[in-house]
NUDOPA-852375 format. One record per residue (C-alpha): residue in three letters; z, y, x. Coordinates in Angstrom, 2 decimals. Layout:
N
NODE   r       z       y       x
NODE ala       Z       Y       X
...
END
This chain:
127
NODE   r       z       y       x
NODE unk  -12.34   14.06   -6.83
NODE unk  -13.43   13.81   -2.82
NODE unk  -12.93    9.64   -1.99
NODE unk  -10.90    9.79    1.00
NODE unk  -10.33    5.51    0.98
NODE unk  -12.81    2.53    0.81
NODE unk  -11.70   -0.92   -0.06
NODE unk  -14.52   -2.84    1.89
NODE unk  -15.72   -5.89    1.53
NODE unk  -13.97   -8.10    4.14
NODE unk  -10.54   -6.46    1.85
NODE unk   -9.79   -4.01    4.55
NODE unk   -9.46   -0.24    4.02
NODE unk  -11.10    2.94    5.46
NODE unk  -10.21    6.11    5.53
NODE unk  -10.54   10.03    5.83
NODE unk   -9.29   12.65    5.89
NODE unk   -8.21   15.26    7.51
NODE unk   -5.66   17.56    6.14
NODE unk   -1.88   16.90    4.85
NODE unk   -3.08   17.80    1.36
NODE unk   -6.31   15.08    1.62
NODE unk   -4.34   12.47    2.78
NODE unk   -1.55   13.02    0.14
NODE unk   -5.17   12.79   -2.68
NODE unk   -6.18    9.77   -0.66
NODE unk   -2.77    8.58   -1.38
NODE unk   -2.96    8.67   -4.79
NODE unk   -6.23    7.09   -4.39
NODE unk   -4.35    4.37   -2.80
NODE unk   -1.71    3.30   -5.53
NODE unk   -4.60    3.26   -7.81
NODE unk   -6.62    0.63   -6.62
NODE unk   -3.23   -1.16   -5.72
NODE unk   -2.38   -1.11   -9.22
NODE unk   -6.66   -2.22   -9.80
NODE unk   -5.54   -4.95   -7.46
NODE unk   -2.93   -6.15   -8.68
NODE unk   -4.48   -6.44  -12.26
NODE unk   -6.83   -8.41  -10.67
NODE unk   -4.27  -10.74   -8.75
NODE unk   -2.89  -11.05  -12.52
NODE unk   -5.90  -12.24  -13.46
NODE unk   -6.90  -15.20  -11.32
NODE unk   -2.87  -16.16  -11.19
NODE unk   -3.65  -16.55  -15.34
NODE unk   -6.96  -18.80  -15.01
NODE unk   -5.61  -20.53  -11.94
NODE unk   -2.89  -21.31  -14.20
NODE unk   -5.14  -22.75  -17.66
NODE unk   -7.09  -24.96  -15.23
NODE unk   -4.53  -26.50  -14.26
NODE unk   -2.54  -26.33  -16.58
NODE unk   -5.81  -27.65  -18.79
NODE unk   -6.39  -30.87  -16.22
NODE unk   -1.98  -31.26  -16.12
NODE unk   -2.94  -32.17  -20.29
NODE unk   -5.03  -34.81  -19.73
NODE unk   -2.79  -36.74  -16.77
NODE unk   -0.82  -36.66  -19.83
NODE unk   -2.81  -38.07  -22.01
NODE unk   -3.95  -40.82  -20.05
NODE unk   -2.08  -43.91  -20.22
NODE unk   -1.11  -46.57  -16.77
NODE unk   -2.66  -48.25  -15.41
NODE unk   -3.93  -52.29  -16.34
NODE unk   -0.55  -54.40  -15.48
NODE unk   -1.29  -58.18  -14.16
NODE unk   -3.53  -59.79  -11.21
NODE unk   -7.03  -61.31  -11.28
NODE unk   -9.99  -60.01   -9.10
NODE unk  -10.65  -58.87  -13.62
NODE unk   -7.28  -56.88  -12.71
NODE unk   -8.24  -55.36   -9.82
NODE unk  -11.12  -54.56  -11.19
NODE unk  -11.03  -52.49  -13.81
NODE unk   -7.74  -50.18  -11.34
NODE unk  -10.38  -49.25   -9.27
NODE unk  -12.21  -47.51  -11.93
NODE unk   -9.25  -46.25  -13.62
NODE unk   -8.43  -45.06   -9.11
NODE unk  -11.64  -43.96   -9.81
NODE unk  -11.75  -42.09  -12.72
NODE unk   -8.18  -40.23  -11.39
NODE unk   -9.86  -39.31   -7.88
NODE unk  -13.25  -37.34   -9.26
NODE unk  -10.10  -35.97  -12.19
NODE unk   -8.63  -34.87   -8.71
NODE unk  -12.14  -33.25   -6.77
NODE unk  -13.19  -30.99   -9.86
NODE unk   -9.84  -30.03  -10.51
NODE unk  -10.43  -28.22   -6.96
NODE unk  -13.39  -27.95   -7.00
NODE unk  -12.82  -25.53   -9.82
NODE unk   -9.97  -23.78   -8.98
NODE unk  -11.78  -22.96   -4.66
NODE unk  -13.38  -20.68   -6.22
NODE unk  -10.40  -18.86   -7.28
NODE unk   -7.56  -19.63   -4.13
NODE unk  -10.81  -17.54   -2.55
NODE unk  -10.28  -14.28   -4.29
NODE unk   -6.74  -15.01   -5.16
NODE unk   -5.83  -14.69   -0.80
NODE unk   -9.40  -12.25   -0.01
NODE unk   -6.72  -10.38   -3.19
NODE unk   -3.98  -10.56   -0.66
NODE unk   -5.87   -9.45    1.77
NODE unk   -6.46   -6.12    0.13
NODE unk   -2.97   -5.32   -0.77
NODE unk   -1.81   -5.53    2.11
NODE unk   -4.37   -3.37    3.56
NODE unk   -3.97   -1.33    1.21
NODE unk    0.00   -1.28    1.80
NODE unk    0.02   -0.67    5.43
NODE unk   -2.85    2.02    5.06
NODE unk    0.01    4.01    2.25
NODE unk    2.27    3.48    5.59
NODE unk   -0.49    5.03    7.91
NODE unk   -1.03    8.30    5.23
NODE unk    2.99    8.46    4.60
NODE unk    3.61    8.74    8.13
NODE unk    0.73   11.65    8.36
NODE unk    1.83   13.46    5.97
NODE unk    5.78   13.65    7.24
NODE unk    4.43   14.00   11.25
NODE unk    2.55   17.11   10.20
NODE unk    4.52   19.82    7.80
END
């Protein structure tokens, strides 16, 4: 099968057709690419769900901050706050690559949908 479409690293779609028959083949290729990318998106969303679920589980098991006044209580709460901040930062570091991938996937899906519309319009205008 001749490749009429290509998905660029930017998430944009490149189409090259010279006839209605090629446009129909390119349309089929785009629909297949869209399904493949939708599967990738589901995988990324599942990974994000797992990471966030683990973080939530850790937070639910953690006890309340120490109550009480005085300098010792303040010091203990300061350490507890720093520890919680570190875990929150760790969550952000873990999910960042998945969020970037998800954004790329969403941009690619939009590009594919636009390309499908262009091809369908081309096919309709050139019987």
